[in-house]
C-alpha positions as CSV (number, residue, x, y, z in Angstrom):
1,M,93.0,128.9,91.5
2,K,94.5,128.9,87.9
3,R,97.1,126.1,89.0
4,L,96.6,122.9,90.7
5,V,100.1,120.9,91.5
6,I,99.5,117.3,92.7
7,G,102.3,115.5,94.8
8,T,103.2,111.8,94.3
9,R,105.4,109.1,94.5
10,A,107.3,108.3,91.3
11,S,107.0,104.6,91.2
12,E,104.6,103.6,87.8
13,L,101.7,102.8,89.7
14,A,102.0,106.3,91.6
15,V,102.0,108.3,89.0
16,W,99.2,106.2,87.5
17,Q,97.2,106.9,90.5
18,A,98.1,110.4,90.1
19,Q,97.5,110.7,86.8
20,W,94.0,109.0,87.0
21,V,92.8,111.8,89.6
22,K,94.6,114.8,87.6
23,D,92.3,113.5,84.3
24,R,89.1,113.6,86.6
25,L,90.6,117.4,88.0
26,V,90.7,118.4,84.3
27,E,87.0,117.0,83.2
28,A,85.4,119.0,86.0
29,Y,87.8,122.3,86.0
30,P,88.8,122.8,82.3
31,D,90.0,126.5,83.0
32,I,92.4,125.0,85.6
33,E,96.0,123.7,84.8
34,V,96.8,120.5,86.8
35,E,100.3,119.4,86.9
36,L,102.1,116.4,88.7
37,S,105.1,116.6,90.6
38,P,106.6,113.0,90.8
39,M,109.3,112.7,93.4
40,D,111.1,109.6,95.1
41,T,111.0,109.3,99.1
42,A,113.3,108.1,101.8
43,G,111.1,104.6,101.8
44,D,111.7,104.3,97.6
45,R,115.5,105.2,98.0
46,D,115.5,102.5,100.8
47,L,114.9,98.8,99.7
48,S,117.1,97.2,102.0
49,T,115.0,97.5,105.2
50,P,112.3,95.4,105.9
51,L,109.1,97.1,105.3
52,P,107.7,96.2,109.1
53,L,110.9,98.2,110.3
54,V,110.2,101.3,108.5
55,D,106.4,101.4,107.9
56,G,104.6,104.1,110.0
57,K,107.6,106.5,110.3
58,G,106.3,108.6,107.2
59,V,109.4,107.5,105.1
60,F,106.5,107.5,101.8
61,T,104.7,110.6,102.9
62,A,106.6,112.9,104.5
63,E,108.8,114.7,101.8
64,I,105.5,114.9,100.2
65,E,103.7,116.3,102.8
66,E,106.4,118.9,103.2
67,G,105.7,120.3,99.9
68,L,101.8,120.6,101.2
69,L,102.9,123.0,103.9
70,D,105.2,124.9,102.3
71,G,103.0,125.5,99.6
72,T,104.6,124.0,96.4
73,L,102.3,121.2,96.0
74,D,98.6,121.4,96.8
75,A,97.5,118.2,96.8
76,A,99.0,114.5,97.1
77,V,97.7,111.1,95.4
78,H,98.2,108.1,97.4
79,S,97.3,104.7,98.1
80,L,95.0,104.8,100.7
81,K,96.3,101.9,102.6
82,D,99.8,103.3,102.6
83,L,98.4,106.8,104.8
84,P,98.5,106.1,108.7
85,T,95.0,105.7,110.5
86,A,96.3,109.1,112.3
87,L,97.5,111.8,110.1
88,P,100.3,114.0,111.2
89,D,98.7,117.2,112.2
90,G,98.3,119.6,109.7
91,F,96.8,117.2,106.9
92,V,93.3,115.9,106.1
93,I,92.2,113.1,103.5
94,S,90.1,115.5,101.4
95,A,88.7,112.9,98.8
96,Y,88.0,109.1,98.7
97,C,88.0,108.0,95.0
98,Q,85.8,105.3,93.8
99,R,87.0,101.5,94.7
100,H,88.6,99.5,92.5
101,D,89.0,95.4,93.1
102,P,90.2,95.4,96.8
103,R,91.3,91.9,96.6
104,D,94.8,90.4,96.7
105,V,95.7,88.2,93.7
106,F,98.6,85.6,93.4
107,L,101.4,85.7,90.3
108,G,102.3,82.1,90.6
109,K,105.1,80.8,88.3
110,G,103.9,78.4,85.5
111,G,100.0,79.5,86.2
112,C,100.2,77.7,89.8
113,T,97.8,78.9,92.1
114,L,98.4,79.1,95.9
115,A,96.6,75.7,96.8
116,E,98.8,74.0,93.9
117,L,102.0,75.0,95.4
118,P,104.6,72.2,96.2
119,E,105.3,72.1,100.0
120,G,107.8,74.5,101.0
121,A,108.0,76.7,98.3
122,R,108.8,80.2,98.5
123,V,106.2,83.0,98.4
124,G,107.4,86.7,97.9
125,T,105.7,89.8,100.0
126,S,106.5,92.7,102.0
127,S,103.3,92.4,103.8
128,L,103.2,90.9,107.3
129,R,99.2,90.9,107.0
130,R,99.6,88.6,103.7
131,A,102.6,86.5,105.0
132,A,100.4,85.5,108.1
133,Q,97.1,85.0,106.2
134,V,99.1,82.9,103.5
135,R,100.8,80.7,106.4
136,H,97.6,80.1,107.7
137,V,96.2,78.8,104.7
138,R,99.3,77.0,103.6
139,P,101.2,76.7,106.9
140,D,104.0,74.5,104.8
141,V,104.8,77.6,102.2
142,E,107.8,80.0,103.2
143,C,107.0,83.5,102.8
144,A,110.3,85.7,101.8
145,S,110.7,89.3,102.3
146,I,110.4,90.9,99.0
147,R,110.5,94.8,98.5
148,G,110.5,97.5,95.9
149,N,107.3,98.9,93.3
150,L,105.7,96.2,91.6
151,A,107.9,96.2,88.4
152,T,110.7,95.7,90.8
153,R,109.0,92.5,92.7
154,W,108.3,91.1,89.3
155,R,111.5,91.3,87.9
156,K,113.0,89.8,91.4
157,L,110.1,87.0,90.9
158,Q,111.5,86.1,87.2
159,E,114.9,86.3,88.7
160,D,114.5,84.1,91.3
161,E,114.4,80.5,90.6
162,D,113.6,79.4,94.0
163,M,110.5,81.4,94.2
164,A,107.2,80.6,93.1
165,G,105.2,83.2,93.5
166,I,104.2,86.7,94.9
167,V,101.2,88.0,96.8
168,L,99.9,91.8,95.5
169,A,96.9,93.8,95.6
170,A,94.8,93.5,92.4
171,S,94.2,97.1,92.0
172,G,98.0,98.0,91.4
173,V,98.1,95.3,89.1
174,A,95.0,95.8,87.5
175,R,96.0,99.5,87.0
176,L,99.2,98.5,85.2
177,G,97.6,96.5,82.9
178,W,98.9,93.0,83.9
179,R,95.7,91.0,84.6
180,D,96.7,88.5,82.7
181,R,99.9,87.8,85.0
182,I,97.2,86.9,87.8
183,T,97.0,83.2,88.5
184,E,94.7,83.7,91.4
185,Y,92.3,86.4,92.9
186,L,92.1,85.8,96.4
187,S,89.3,85.7,98.1
188,P,88.8,87.9,101.2
189,D,87.6,84.2,102.8
190,V,91.4,83.3,102.4
191,V,93.2,86.4,102.3
192,M,91.6,89.8,103.9
193,P,92.5,92.8,102.2
194,A,94.3,95.9,104.0
195,A,92.0,98.7,105.3
196,G,91.6,100.9,102.2
197,Q,92.8,98.6,99.6
198,G,92.1,99.8,96.0
199,V,91.1,103.3,97.1
200,I,92.9,106.4,96.0
201,A,93.1,109.0,98.1
202,V,93.6,112.8,97.9
203,E,95.5,114.7,100.7
204,T,95.8,118.3,101.7
205,A,96.9,120.7,104.2
206,A,94.4,121.3,106.9
207,G,94.3,124.9,106.2
208,R,93.7,124.9,102.2
209,A,89.6,124.9,102.3
210,D,89.7,125.9,98.5
211,V,91.7,122.9,97.1
212,A,89.4,120.6,99.5
213,E,86.6,121.8,97.8
214,L,88.1,121.2,94.5
215,V,89.6,117.6,95.0
216,R,85.9,116.7,96.6
217,V,84.4,116.3,93.2
218,V,86.8,112.9,92.7
219,N,85.4,111.7,96.2
220,H,83.0,108.8,96.0
221,E,80.5,108.6,98.8
222,D,80.1,105.0,99.5
223,S,83.9,103.9,99.0
224,E,84.1,106.7,101.4
225,R,81.9,105.5,104.2
226,A,83.3,102.0,103.6
227,V,87.0,102.6,104.2
228,R,86.0,105.0,107.1
229,A,84.7,102.2,108.7
230,E,87.6,99.6,107.7
231,R,90.3,102.4,109.0
232,A,88.3,103.0,112.1
233,F,88.7,99.1,112.9
234,L,92.5,99.6,112.2
235,A,92.9,102.5,114.6
236,A,91.0,100.9,117.2
237,L,93.3,97.9,117.4
238,E,96.3,100.1,117.0
239,G,96.9,98.7,113.9
240,G,99.0,100.4,111.0
241,C,100.0,99.3,107.7
242,Q,102.4,96.3,108.9
243,T,100.1,94.4,111.4
244,P,98.5,91.1,110.4
245,I,94.9,92.8,110.5
246,G,93.2,92.8,107.7
247,A,89.2,94.4,106.7
248,L,86.7,95.0,104.2
249,A,83.5,96.8,103.9
250,V,80.7,97.1,101.5
251,C,77.8,99.6,101.4
252,V,74.8,98.1,100.5
253,G,72.2,101.5,100.9
254,R,73.3,103.1,104.0
255,A,74.2,100.0,105.6
256,I,77.6,99.5,105.8
257,R,78.7,95.5,106.0
258,F,82.2,95.0,107.7
259,S,84.3,91.8,107.8
260,G,87.9,91.8,109.6
261,A,90.4,89.7,110.3
262,V,93.5,89.7,113.0
263,C,96.1,86.7,112.3
264,S,99.2,85.6,114.8
265,L,102.5,86.2,112.5
266,D,103.1,82.4,112.0
267,G,99.4,82.4,110.5
268,A,98.4,79.4,113.7
269,R,95.8,81.6,115.0
270,M,93.2,84.1,113.1
271,V,90.3,86.2,114.6
272,R,87.3,86.8,112.3
273,V,84.9,89.4,113.1
274,S,81.6,91.0,111.2
275,H,79.5,93.9,111.8
276,V,76.6,95.7,110.5
277,G,75.9,99.7,111.0
278,E,75.0,102.8,109.2
279,D,78.0,104.8,111.0
280,P,81.4,104.1,110.0
281,E,83.2,104.7,112.7
282,A,80.9,103.2,114.9
283,V,80.9,100.2,112.6
284,G,84.8,100.1,113.0
285,R,84.6,100.1,116.4
286,E,82.1,97.4,117.1
287,A,84.2,95.4,114.9
288,A,87.5,95.8,116.8
289,R,85.6,95.5,120.3
290,E,84.1,92.2,119.3
291,A,88.3,91.4,117.9
292,F,89.3,92.0,121.4
293,A,86.8,90.1,122.9
294,R,88.0,87.4,121.0
295,G,91.6,87.4,121.7
296,A,93.2,89.6,119.2
297,V,95.1,91.1,121.5
298,D,97.2,88.4,122.2
299,L,97.9,87.9,118.5
300,L,98.9,91.7,117.8
301,A,100.6,91.8,121.1
302,N,103.4,89.4,119.1
303,A,103.2,91.5,115.8
304,D,106.4,93.5,115.7
305,G,105.8,97.4,115.5
306,R,101.4,96.9,116.2
307,G,101.5,98.7,113.0
308,A,98.3,96.1,107.6
């Protein structure tokens, strides 16, 4: 192979992530030309529909996956947390890049932390998972839907006088060089991250073994094992990117130490579970069984879309 074309969403963060993968591939294969192909997806163009109503329908990935199928793209780079736990037929995740900070962060006006917000303050987020957990620790706070790429959300925060802060993924904020805007890193004990958060994934067509072999050079084994457990937990709970489910696993030697959380949409009830094991999928499934046994099914039944 002399040329490799990588598809990506056109947002600044998505292109940064694709460029990071490209740089690693160029280092490993200096004789192969690697090209990025950014594109706007349906989900990027439609910012008026609340994210829970569009998530899970391929609006952020379908057009890129069409390119993988017709051969105009060889690989695609995504934030792993944005990919469904069950990919459409014909696609596979061929590499899980080394995880960056999986936590969420709060960007508050005037340096205010989540705990310091006045009663009734408005917090912006497009994620039901984040909103539910924020309500769990601050039931007096109003969570407002805010969509768009990170730059758009930051701009909306500045323009909305009534919005006190926004919650974003630490990895994305850091990748854009915005660490100085972070007021507070939110502990997983406060806001459990989304499954796969902080990991860049490389997707390929299932029949492209040649591409899968090439991109495997950017795979990080411990990150892969950890997020496979997280995604197995999400899949067993029949959750997607917009249900109030959080998951975080850490590899310690061969052991996978897993923590998960399921929260009611209003934040009033939360089920937290933990499990340790060596097989990623088994760890996730066992943790999900415990969550169900402790009442998670009732919390999920009221989540719109059943889809973190």
